[in-house]
C-alpha positions as CSV (number, residue, x, y, z in Angstrom):
1,M,-28.5,2.0,1.2
2,V,-27.7,3.0,5.1
3,Y,-30.0,5.8,5.2
4,R,-32.5,3.9,3.9
5,T,-32.4,1.4,6.2
6,A,-32.1,3.4,8.8
7,V,-35.4,5.6,8.2
8,N,-37.6,2.4,7.1
9,R,-36.8,0.7,10.3
10,F,-37.2,3.9,12.3
11,T,-40.3,5.0,10.2
12,S,-42.0,1.1,10.7
13,Y,-41.7,1.8,14.9
14,V,-43.3,4.9,14.6
15,D,-46.2,3.4,12.7
16,N,-46.7,7.0,11.2
17,P,-46.0,7.4,7.2
18,K,-46.9,11.2,7.5
19,L,-44.2,11.6,10.2
20,R,-42.7,15.0,10.2
21,F,-39.3,16.2,11.7
22,I,-40.7,18.3,14.1
23,D,-42.8,15.4,15.5
24,I,-39.3,13.6,16.3
25,D,-38.1,14.0,20.2
26,N,-37.1,12.1,23.0
27,K,-39.9,9.6,23.1
28,P,-39.8,8.2,20.1
29,L,-35.9,7.9,19.9
30,E,-35.9,6.2,23.2
31,G,-38.6,4.1,22.9
32,F,-36.8,3.1,19.2
33,K,-33.7,2.2,21.1
34,N,-35.2,0.2,23.3
35,K,-37.1,-1.8,20.8
36,L,-33.9,-2.4,19.0
37,L,-32.0,-3.8,22.0
38,L,-35.3,-6.1,22.8
39,D,-34.9,-7.8,19.1
40,G,-31.4,-8.2,19.9
41,I,-29.8,-5.8,17.9
42,K,-25.7,-5.2,18.8
43,L,-24.7,-1.9,20.1
44,N,-22.5,-0.9,17.3
45,S,-25.7,-1.6,14.9
46,I,-28.0,0.6,17.0
47,S,-25.1,3.3,17.4
48,N,-25.1,3.5,13.2
49,Y,-29.1,3.4,13.0
50,F,-28.9,6.7,15.4
51,R,-25.7,8.4,13.7
52,T,-27.6,7.9,10.1
53,L,-31.0,9.2,11.6
54,R,-29.0,11.8,13.4
55,A,-27.0,13.0,10.1
56,I,-30.3,13.0,8.0
57,Y,-31.9,15.8,10.8
58,N,-28.6,17.7,10.3
59,R,-29.3,17.9,7.0
60,A,-32.6,19.2,7.3
61,I,-31.7,21.7,9.7
62,K,-29.1,23.2,7.0
63,A,-32.0,23.1,4.5
64,K,-34.5,25.0,7.0
65,L,-36.9,22.3,7.3
66,V,-36.6,22.5,10.9
67,E,-35.0,24.5,13.7
68,R,-32.1,23.4,15.4
69,S,-33.6,24.8,18.6
70,V,-36.0,21.1,18.4
71,Y,-33.1,19.0,17.9
72,P,-34.2,15.7,19.7
73,F,-30.7,13.9,20.0
74,L,-29.4,15.6,22.9
75,D,-30.6,13.6,25.6
76,V,-30.9,10.2,23.1
77,T,-27.0,8.7,23.9
78,V,-26.1,5.0,22.8
79,K,-23.1,3.1,24.0
80,T,-20.9,1.3,21.8
81,E,-18.5,-1.6,22.3
82,R,-15.2,-2.6,20.8
83,T,-15.6,-5.4,18.2
84,A,-13.9,-8.8,19.5
85,K,-12.4,-9.7,16.8
86,R,-11.2,-14.2,17.6
87,A,-8.1,-15.1,16.6
88,I,-8.1,-19.2,16.3
89,T,-6.1,-21.1,18.5
90,A,-2.8,-23.0,17.8
91,S,-5.1,-26.4,17.7
92,D,-6.9,-24.8,14.9
93,L,-4.1,-23.3,13.1
94,T,-2.5,-27.0,13.1
95,S,-5.7,-28.8,11.8
96,I,-5.8,-26.4,8.9
97,A,-2.1,-26.7,8.1
98,K,-2.2,-30.5,7.9
99,F,-5.6,-30.8,6.5
100,N,-5.2,-32.5,3.6
101,L,-5.9,-30.9,0.1
102,K,-5.5,-31.3,-3.8
103,P,-2.6,-29.0,-4.5
104,N,-3.3,-26.5,-6.9
105,T,-6.7,-26.4,-6.4
106,K,-8.5,-23.2,-5.3
107,L,-9.0,-24.2,-1.9
108,W,-5.4,-25.3,-1.5
109,H,-4.2,-21.7,-2.9
110,A,-6.9,-19.8,-0.2
111,R,-5.1,-22.2,2.6
112,N,-1.7,-21.2,1.0
113,Y,-2.3,-17.3,1.5
114,F,-3.4,-17.7,5.0
115,L,-0.7,-19.7,5.9
116,L,1.7,-17.1,4.4
117,S,0.1,-14.4,6.4
118,F,0.5,-15.8,9.6
119,T,4.0,-17.5,8.9
120,L,5.3,-13.8,7.7
121,I,4.2,-12.2,11.0
122,G,1.0,-11.3,10.0
123,A,1.5,-10.2,6.4
124,S,-1.6,-7.9,5.0
125,F,-3.4,-9.6,1.4
126,N,-2.9,-6.2,0.0
127,D,0.7,-6.5,1.1
128,L,1.1,-10.4,-0.2
129,A,-0.2,-9.4,-3.5
130,Y,2.4,-6.7,-4.5
131,L,5.4,-9.3,-3.1
132,T,8.3,-10.4,-5.6
133,S,11.2,-12.2,-5.8
134,D,13.1,-9.1,-5.3
135,N,11.9,-8.8,-1.7
136,L,13.3,-12.3,-1.3
137,H,17.1,-12.3,-0.4
138,K,19.2,-14.9,1.5
139,G,16.6,-16.6,3.6
140,R,14.9,-13.5,4.6
141,L,11.5,-11.2,2.9
142,T,12.2,-7.4,2.9
143,Y,9.1,-5.3,2.1
144,R,7.5,-1.9,3.1
145,R,4.2,-1.8,4.5
146,R,1.8,-0.4,2.2
147,K,-0.3,1.4,5.1
148,T,2.5,2.7,6.9
149,G,5.1,2.6,5.0
150,K,7.9,0.9,7.6
151,E,10.1,-1.9,6.1
152,L,10.2,-5.2,7.5
153,T,12.7,-7.5,7.2
154,I,11.6,-11.3,8.4
155,K,13.4,-14.3,8.7
156,L,11.6,-17.4,6.5
157,L,10.7,-20.6,8.4
158,P,11.6,-23.4,6.0
159,Y,7.9,-23.9,6.3
160,T,7.5,-20.6,4.7
161,E,9.9,-20.7,2.3
162,K,8.4,-24.4,1.1
163,L,5.1,-22.2,0.5
164,L,6.9,-19.3,-1.5
165,A,8.4,-21.9,-3.3
166,Y,5.2,-22.8,-5.5
167,Y,4.9,-19.3,-6.3
168,T,8.6,-18.3,-7.4
169,G,9.8,-18.9,-10.9
170,S,7.0,-17.9,-12.7
171,N,7.2,-15.1,-15.5
172,S,4.6,-12.6,-13.6
173,K,6.0,-10.0,-11.9
174,Y,4.4,-10.5,-8.5
175,L,5.0,-13.6,-6.8
176,L,1.2,-14.8,-6.0
177,P,-1.3,-14.1,-9.0
178,V,-3.5,-11.3,-7.9
179,V,-2.4,-8.3,-9.4
180,S,-1.2,-8.4,-12.9
181,Q,1.8,-6.5,-14.1
182,V,0.3,-4.7,-16.7
183,V,-1.9,-3.2,-13.2
184,I,-1.1,0.4,-12.1
185,E,0.2,-0.7,-8.4
186,D,-2.3,1.2,-5.6
187,S,-4.7,2.5,-8.7
188,M,-8.2,1.6,-8.5
189,K,-8.5,-1.2,-10.6
190,A,-5.8,-2.9,-8.7
191,K,-7.5,-2.2,-5.6
192,A,-10.8,-3.8,-7.0
193,L,-8.8,-6.7,-7.7
194,I,-7.3,-7.1,-4.6
195,S,-10.7,-7.0,-2.7
196,Q,-12.3,-9.5,-5.2
197,W,-9.3,-11.9,-4.4
198,I,-9.8,-11.3,-0.7
199,Q,-13.6,-12.1,-0.7
200,T,-13.0,-15.2,-2.9
201,T,-9.9,-16.5,-0.4
202,N,-12.1,-15.6,2.7
203,K,-14.9,-17.8,0.3
204,W,-12.7,-21.1,0.3
205,L,-11.0,-20.6,4.1
206,R,-14.8,-20.6,5.2
207,K,-15.4,-24.0,3.2
208,L,-12.1,-25.5,4.3
209,V,-13.0,-24.7,8.3
210,G,-16.3,-26.6,7.5
211,D,-14.4,-29.1,6.0
212,C,-12.0,-29.7,8.8
213,E,-15.5,-29.6,11.1
214,L,-13.1,-26.6,13.2
215,D,-15.9,-24.3,15.2
216,C,-14.2,-21.2,14.2
217,D,-14.3,-18.3,11.7
218,V,-11.5,-18.1,9.5
219,T,-10.4,-14.9,7.5
220,T,-7.5,-13.3,5.8
221,Y,-7.3,-10.7,8.3
222,L,-7.7,-12.8,11.0
223,A,-4.2,-14.3,9.8
224,R,-2.6,-11.0,11.2
225,H,-5.3,-11.1,14.5
226,T,-3.8,-14.7,15.2
227,W,-0.1,-14.4,15.1
228,A,-0.6,-10.8,16.8
229,T,-2.2,-12.7,19.6
230,T,-0.1,-16.1,19.9
231,A,2.5,-13.6,20.0
232,K,1.8,-11.9,22.8
233,R,0.0,-15.4,24.3
234,L,3.7,-16.7,24.3
235,G,5.0,-13.5,26.5
236,Y,5.8,-11.2,24.3
237,S,5.9,-7.5,24.8
238,I,3.1,-5.2,23.0
239,E,5.8,-3.0,21.6
240,I,8.2,-5.7,20.2
241,I,4.7,-7.2,18.6
242,A,3.6,-3.6,17.3
243,E,7.5,-3.2,15.7
244,A,7.1,-6.5,14.2
245,M,3.9,-6.0,12.5
246,G,4.9,-2.9,11.4
247,H,2.0,-0.9,13.7
248,D,2.8,3.1,13.7
249,H,4.0,3.9,17.3
250,G,0.9,4.7,19.9
251,N,-1.3,2.6,17.5
252,K,-4.2,1.5,19.9
253,I,-4.7,-1.5,17.6
254,T,-1.7,-3.6,19.0
255,N,-3.9,-3.1,22.5
256,I,-6.9,-5.0,21.5
257,Y,-5.2,-8.6,21.2
258,P,-5.6,-10.6,24.5
């Protein structure tokens, strides 16, 4: 699909249904880039288009359909820009937390997952999905990040304990009703289930934002970003934030928080 989209857009620009690889040189490529810029296409999207076109051209060279000597991409550069993730403000977070919702609805649960992630130092949805009652002991949550393998221990705030109380005591193996106990952990089926839950939760979170009349976007991942940004604005160092979130040492991701 990505290849087809890039090819269709490029061939539409050059307006030549019989375009050959040898016909592609610096001029149509630069023109295509400028046309995309004029159309308001973002730099990262333009970069993806050109990366795809280069990949197709390289395959053509490998298949002996065109000579490597006429490779046209050497002088064509497209800069990329860092994607800005937008943490919500403390005011927006408070509005979301205090908004009156009917208990045990999908919207109510979606908000709980978001607030659990935030109050548990930006715990990822993937990690939340596998939490069990064994992770809770004497007012602390201890678990190992599935992405990095690092063990984290977090003191539970009364508010977080209240959120967790909605889910403890069930007959399920896991605290949250995301992955069935008969599903093998980290299997393709488990990953598909978690991915679907994230999509559904994000859908309800967007509805919640609309109901709250807030001008922001809220997703499961944004809870993690919001915690880190809030901590940094409170004066905590990048090193402490990285350690708290279970990032690997030297992880560049932590440095994007404003």
